[in-house]
N, C-alpha and C positions, 0 to 999 in steps of 0.2 A: 473945389473948384471945380469936379467932375462932374459932381452933379445936380450944378448950373446947365448943362450940356444938356442940348437935344440927343435924344437918343432914337437910330435910325433905322428903318426895316426896310426889307428890301425885296422887293415883290417881281417873282417872276411872271415874264410872258412867253405865253406856247401857244400853239393851236390847239384845237381839238386833238384827243388820245397822243398828245407828241408832249405830256408833262415828265419830267425828271423823274425816275423812281431808285430812290435808296436802299439799298437791302445789305446785309453785312455776307464774308466773306464765306463760299459755299453755303446756301442758303437752304434749304429743305422747303419742301410745299409750302408749309405752313407760310412759312415766314416772307415768299415771292407771289403769295397770295396776299397776305396780310399788307405789303409793300403795294401792291397791283391796285390795291383796293381803298389805300389810304390818297386822300383828294389831296390837291395842290390847295396852296395860298389861292388862285384865279379860281380854281373851283367849286373850293368852299365859300369864296367870294358871291358865285353865284346862288350857292346855296342859303347867304345870309338875304340875297337880294332878295328870291322867292319867300323866305321868311316875311321879310320885312312887306312886299307886295299883298301878303293875307292881312299882316296888322293895318295894310292903309283901305285896303277893302272892306276893314274890321268897322275901323274909326269912321269912314264915310257913310258906311250903313247907319252905325249907331247918330249920325247928324242928321240923316235921311229922317229916322224916328221921331229926334227932338224936334226939327222941322214942323213934322206931321203933327205934332202935338203942342208946334207953337211954345215952347221953350227955347231959352238962349242958348247959341251953342258959342257965345264970345271966348269961351275958356278952353274950348277943344283944340287940340295938336296935332296936325296931321304929320306922320312921322318921314323925314326927309329922305329922300334916294340918295345911297350912295356913289362915290365916285370908288375907281379903285386905287389912286392916289389918296385918297384920306382916309379911307376901312382903318386905318391902326390908331384914326386920332379918337375912333369911339369903340372899335375893338381892341382886342390883343391877340396873336396868335399861340397855339397851344400845338406846335407841332408834334407832340409824343401820339396824340389821335387825330391830327389834320382837320383843324376846328377852326373857326374866327370863334372866339366869347365875347360877350359883351363884358367894356370894359368896367369895373367897377370903380379904382378910382385912377386919378392922373396925377402922376407923383413927379413928373417932369415933361415936360411938350417933346410929342408926338409928332416925327416926318416917317413919306413913307417913299421910297425912291424905286420905279420901277427900272429893270435894268436894260440899258440900253438894247437898241436891236438895230443890226449892219441895213441899212435902206436898200442893197441887194435880198435881203430877204423880204420882199413887197410886201407878204399878205402878212405874216409876222409885225413888220414893221405898221403896217397900216391898222393894224389890231392895236398896237399900243398906243396910237394917235384917238383911235375908238375908247380906249378903257379913261382914259384921264380925261376925255370931254361927253361920252356917253352914260346920264347918273341911270345907278341901280340897271343894269342889265342881269337878265337871266340864266341867259346862257349866249355861245356866241352866235345862234340862231338869232336872238331879240337882238345883239349886239348889234348883226348887221339888218334890223329891219327901222326903216326912217319913211315918217305916214303910213306906217301898214304894210311896206313894200319893202321884201326881203329879197334882200341885192344879192348875188350871186360870191359875190368877191366883198373884203373889208376894203379895198383900193373905191369901188363903187361906193360904196356906203358912206365914207370919207368925203369923197366930190358930191355928193348929195347931200350931205351936213354942210359943205363947205368948209370943210376943214384942210382943206388941200385946193386948188386952182388947176381945171384941167389946162388952164392956156402952160401953167408952169412944166407940165408935165411932157408937153409937145414938145415947147420948146427945149426941155433937156434933153429931146431923141435927139 
């Protein structure tokens, strides 16, 4: 019966350079460097999206080339951009090296849950909202970019995307 259940991946939400670092007791210099340089799930997600952007550009260039030659392009699929809460469906987390690897086979359904964030931690709270709504972000700055404009805070980007209403914010004050 347990094999029929979904497996759940917990995804951390953190601001830039505020990820949790794990190391053993009394770590030496090498262990501290390894822990510091290891990517969090969120940072590795950004790297997956950077690689995916390169794939998308290659496919688009190939489509333009085929169009120029007058060949059909019906069979070519442009890779989808990923949402943070859907990464576990197509990728599996390797905690030892801190990297998302492409999933080779799916044995059981996979769910991803973002950790809850207290609304009092406003910037992190709005970051969580953006991560669930913006497909394919490649960095924190890219996540705050809406229609080519880079916003200073995650809240401003959420308002511009329509994820929150400014009237609700003003009314709550």
